[in-house]
C-alpha positions as a printed Julia matrix, in Angstrom:
83×3 Matrix{Float64}:
 98.93  -122.01  -182.07
 99.77  -125.81  -182.76
 98.55  -127.52  -185.93
 95.3   -129.38  -185.75
 95.87  -133.15  -185.74
 93.34  -135.63  -186.44
 93.79  -136.77  -182.51
 93.13  -133.31  -181.44
 90.37  -132.77  -183.42
 88.77  -136.26  -182.15
 89.53  -135.0   -178.56
 87.75  -131.88  -178.99
 84.73  -133.42  -180.79
 84.43  -136.12  -178.02
 84.48  -133.0   -175.28
 81.75  -131.3   -177.35
 79.66  -134.32  -177.77
 80.25  -135.17  -173.92
 78.96  -131.68  -172.92
 75.66  -131.81  -175.3
 75.03  -135.4   -173.59
 75.28  -133.95  -170.24
 73.1   -131.15  -171.15
 70.46  -133.32  -172.77
 70.4   -135.59  -169.86
 69.89  -132.71  -167.58
 67.03  -131.39  -169.93
 65.23  -134.78  -170.05
 65.41  -135.34  -166.25
 64.09  -131.69  -165.63
 61.35  -132.32  -168.08
 60.43  -135.53  -166.14
 60.66  -134.08  -162.69
 58.68  -130.84  -163.38
 56.01  -133.0   -165.25
 55.93  -130.63  -168.0
 52.65  -131.17  -170.32
 52.14  -134.41  -167.87
 54.92  -136.17  -169.5
 55.83  -137.94  -166.31
 52.25  -139.1   -166.09
 52.23  -140.56  -169.62
 55.43  -142.32  -168.85
 54.15  -143.82  -165.56
 50.97  -145.07  -167.34
 53.12  -147.11  -170.03
 53.7   -150.69  -169.82
 57.17  -150.34  -168.85
 57.77  -146.88  -167.26
 61.49  -147.42  -166.44
 62.23  -148.43  -170.07
 60.3   -145.54  -171.62
 61.89  -143.01  -169.3
 65.31  -144.53  -169.82
 64.56  -144.29  -173.67
 63.49  -140.78  -173.19
 66.42  -139.69  -171.49
 68.83  -141.48  -173.78
 67.05  -140.32  -176.86
 67.11  -136.72  -175.83
 70.92  -136.9   -174.47
 72.0   -138.37  -178.1
 70.07  -135.88  -179.84
 71.98  -133.01  -178.02
 75.21  -134.87  -178.19
 75.14  -135.03  -181.97
 74.04  -131.49  -182.38
 76.74  -130.29  -179.91
 79.26  -132.5   -182.09
 78.42  -131.19  -185.45
 78.24  -127.59  -184.21
 81.74  -128.34  -182.54
 82.93  -129.6   -185.86
 81.88  -126.49  -187.7
 83.46  -124.17  -185.28
 86.87  -126.31  -185.47
 86.61  -126.07  -189.18
 86.0   -122.25  -189.01
 88.83  -121.73  -186.57
 91.01  -123.53  -188.89
 90.21  -121.02  -191.73
 90.96  -118.12  -189.64
 94.38  -119.08  -188.93
């Protein structure tokens, strides 16, 4: 295995964050489309439904991206200890 450089670690962390953001976006859209707990009704009754829905999707996406990046960082560090 090749040594872990900063550029390689950054690339792996970016990949983890992108996967988390994608999954967060899919989850947010699935929640809105399925109208889970009448979430879509609440969004549509707000004063700016497009902005509220965009903030909901972006917030959940960023939350999942951050969690995936932190988890990926922990796994990268653990993998380095095993070698």
